ROBA-967544 format. One record per atom (N, C-alpha, C): residue in one letter; x negated, y, z negated. Coordinates in steps of 0.05 Angstrom, whole numbers, padded with zeros to 5 digits, always signed. Layout:
N
AXYZ ...
END
This chain:
77
M-00017-00024+00000 M+00000+00000+00000 M-00018+00025+00000 I-00006+00047+00009 I-00020+00072+00010 I-00016+00087-00016 P-00037+00099-00027 P-00034+00114-00052 P-00015+00138-00049 R+00000+00144-00070 R+00020+00166-00070 R+00008+00193-00063 K-00017+00197-00068 K-00029+00224-00062 K-00028+00230-00032 F-00025+00210-00016 F-00024+00214+00013 F+00005+00218+00023 E+00024+00220+00005 E+00052+00222+00013 E+00058+00245+00033 P+00048+00270+00027 P+00054+00291+00046 P+00043+00287+00074 I+00019+00275+00075 I+00007+00270+00101 I+00021+00248+00116 L+00028+00226+00102 L+00043+00204+00114 L+00071+00214+00123 F+00084+00230+00107 F+00110+00241+00115 F+00107+00257+00140 G+00087+00275+00142 G+00082+00291+00165 G+00076+00274+00190 L+00061+00253+00186 L+00054+00235+00208 L+00079+00222+00220 I+00095+00211+00202 I+00120+00197+00211 I+00140+00217+00223 L+00144+00239+00209 L+00164+00259+00219 L+00155+00270+00246 S+00130+00278+00249 S+00121+00289+00274 S+00121+00268+00296 G+00115+00243+00289 G+00116+00222+00309 G+00144+00217+00320 L+00163+00215+00302 L+00191+00210+00310 L+00203+00234+00325 M+00198+00258+00315 M+00210+00281+00328 M+00197+00286+00356 S+00171+00283+00358 S+00158+00287+00384 S+00166+00265+00403 L+00171+00241+00393 L+00181+00219+00410 L+00208+00226+00422 L+00226+00235+00405 L+00253+00242+00414 L+00252+00266+00433 V+00239+00287+00426 V+00239+00311+00442 V+00225+00307+00469 S+00202+00293+00468 S+00188+00288+00494 S+00204+00269+00511 G+00218+00251+00500 G+00235+00233+00516 G+00257+00248+00530 I+00270+00266+00516 I+00292+00282+00528 I+00280+00300+00549 A+00258+00314+00543 A+00246+00332+00562 A+00236+00317+00587 T+00224+00294+00583 T+00215+00278+00606 T+00238+00269+00623 W+00259+00259+00610 W+00283+00250+00625 W+00295+00273+00641 R+00297+00297+00629 R+00309+00320+00643 R+00291+00329+00666 A+00265+00327+00663 A+00247+00337+00683 A+00242+00317+00706 A+00240+00291+00699 A+00232+00271+00719 A+00254+00250+00725 G+00275+00249+00708 G+00295+00229+00712 G+00287+00201+00701 L+00305+00182+00703 L+00300+00156+00692 L+00290+00136+00713 G+00277+00146+00733 G+00267+00128+00755 G+00243+00112+00747 P+00231+00100+00767 P+00206+00084+00762 P+00184+00103+00751 G+00169+00092+00733 G+00147+00108+00721 G+00156+00125+00698 F+00181+00123+00690 F+00191+00140+00668 F+00176+00134+00642 L+00174+00108+00635 L+00162+00101+00609 L+00133+00109+00607 P+00116+00104+00627 P+00088+00113+00624 P+00086+00144+00622 L+00103+00158+00637 L+00103+00187+00636 L+00112+00197+00609 W+00133+00184+00598 W+00142+00191+00571 W+00121+00186+00550 A+00108+00163+00552 A+00087+00156+00532 A+00065+00176+00533 S+00057+00184+00557 S+00036+00204+00559 S+00045+00231+00548 S+00069+00239+00554 S+00080+00264+00543 S+00082+00263+00513 W+00091+00240+00503 W+00094+00237+00474 W+00067+00239+00459 L+00047+00226+00469 L+00021+00227+00455 L+00009+00255+00455 T+00013+00269+00478 T+00003+00297+00479 T+00019+00314+00459 A+00045+00310+00458 A+00062+00326+00440 A+00055+00320+00411 W+00050+00294+00405 W+00044+00286+00377 W+00017+00298+00368 L-00002+00301+00386 L-00027+00313+00379 L-00023+00342+00369 F-00004+00356+00379 F+00002+00383+00371 F+00022+00383+00347 A+00041+00365+00348 A+00062+00365+00327 A+00052+00358+00299 F+00034+00339+00297 F+00025+00330+00271 F+00011+00352+00256 P-00009+00366+00267 P-00021+00388+00251 P-00001+00411+00246 A+00017+00415+00266 A+00037+00436+00262 A+00055+00430+00239 V+00064+00405+00236 V+00081+00398+00213 V+00066+00402+00187 L+00041+00394+00186 L+00026+00397+00162 L+00022+00426+00154 L+00020+00444+00174 L+00017+00472+00168 L+00044+00486+00162 V+00065+00478+00175 V+00091+00491+00172 V+00107+00481+00149 A+00103+00456+00141 A+00120+00444+00120 A+00120+00460+00094 P+00097+00469+00084 P+00098+00485+00059 P+00114+00511+00062 L+00112+00523+00085 L+00127+00548+00090 L+00157+00541+00091 A+00164+00519+00104 A+00192+00511+00105 A+00203+00505+00077 R+00187+00491+00061 R+00196+00485+00033 R+00201+00511+00017 R+00183+00530+00020 R+00187+00556+00006 R+00212+00570+00015 L+00217+00570+00041 L+00241+00583+00052 L+00266+00569+00042 V+00266+00543+00042 V+00289+00528+00032 V+00294+00534+00003 R+00273+00535-00014 R+00277+00542-00042 R+00289+00570-00046 R+00282+00589-00028 R+00293+00616-00030 R+00322+00617-00022 L+00330+00599-00003 L+00357+00599+00007 L+00377+00585-00012 L+00366+00567-00028 L+00384+00552-00046 L+00391+00568-00071 S+00415+00563-00081 S+00423+00576-00106 S+00408+00563-00129 P+00404+00578-00151 P+00389+00567-00174 P+00404+00543-00186 E+00389+00525-00198 E+00401+00502-00212 E+00417+00512-00236 P+00441+00501-00241 P+00455+00508-00265 P+00441+00496-00289 E+00441+00510-00311 E+00428+00501-00336 E+00446+00487-00355 
END
């Protein structure tokens, strides 16, 4: 098992992988269609997108957490 101290990195890796897979699939489908060669084209697009998405998630996640905390009402005591 992976130690808990790596939770934010593992979360970012999985989240960025799944989101970039979904978005690149939709973008590839819209741009090239579902014809022959779709899967290799999608895989290539996904890997490129993931290379950018993973560091972006690691950098943006703390900002998003702070923004969410500011938007939520305080906990009742």
